[in-house]
C-alpha positions in Angstrom: 9.2 2.8 13.9 9.4 3.7 17.6 10.0 7.1 19.1 8.1 8.9 16.4 6.6 12.3 16.8 3.1 10.9 16.4 1.3 7.5 16.3 0.0 6.6 12.9 -0.1 4.3 10.0 1.9 5.6 7.0 0.7 3.0 4.5 1.9 -0.2 2.8 5.6 -0.4 1.7 6.9 -3.5 0.0 3.9 -5.5 1.2 4.2 -4.5 4.8 2.3 -1.9 6.8 4.5 0.9 7.9 3.5 2.2 11.4 5.0 4.8 13.6 4.5 4.9 17.4 5.7 7.5 20.0 6.6 4.8 22.5 10.2 3.8 23.1 11.2 0.2 22.2 12.0 -0.6 25.8 10.1 -3.1 28.0 7.7 -3.9 25.1 6.2 -0.4 25.1 6.5 0.1 21.4 5.0 -3.3 20.6 2.1 -2.7 22.9 1.6 0.8 21.3 1.6 -0.9 17.9 -1.0 -3.4 18.8 -3.2 -0.8 20.4 -3.0 1.4 17.3 -3.8 -1.4 15.0 -6.8 -2.5 17.0 -8.1 1.0 17.2 -7.6 1.6 13.5 -9.4 -1.6 12.6 -12.2 -1.0 15.1 -11.4 -4.2 17.0 -10.8 -4.8 20.7 -7.1 -4.9 21.8 -7.4 -8.7 22.5 -8.1 -9.3 18.8 -4.6 -8.2 17.8 -1.5 -10.1 18.9 2.2 -10.2 18.1 3.2 -13.5 16.6 6.9 -12.8 15.7 9.4 -10.1 15.7 9.1 -8.8 19.2 12.7 -7.4 19.2 13.0 -6.6 15.5 11.8 -3.8 13.2 9.6 -6.2 11.2 6.7 -7.7 13.1 4.2 -10.5 12.3 0.8 -9.7 13.7 -2.3 -11.9 13.9 -5.7 -10.2 13.7 -9.0 -11.9 14.6 -12.4 -10.6 13.8 -11.7 -9.2 10.4 -11.6 -11.1 7.1 -8.5 -11.0 4.9 -10.5 -9.4 2.1 -11.4 -6.5 4.4 -7.7 -6.0 5.4 -6.7 -6.1 1.7 -9.4 -3.5 0.8 -8.3 -1.3 3.7 -4.6 -1.5 3.0 -4.0 -2.2 -0.8 -0.8 -3.9 -1.5 -0.6 -5.6 2.0 0.9 -9.1 1.8 -1.5 -11.4 3.7 
């Protein structure tokens, strides 16, 4: 959700991670803010997180390298992998 008051991960809703970023959805700023936030939250370099689909939509598909699916599932229970 772009243009939020603060950057943060709210949790898992219907199998998807709900994330808020302060950046506006223009020029890819909100997408970049999302990827930076996810990388920081997971303790990974920014290059390990990339947007695969959904660049212009509210629902995104993100690929994460350097972390096992089991670790993601433990960190975010209910997340559809």
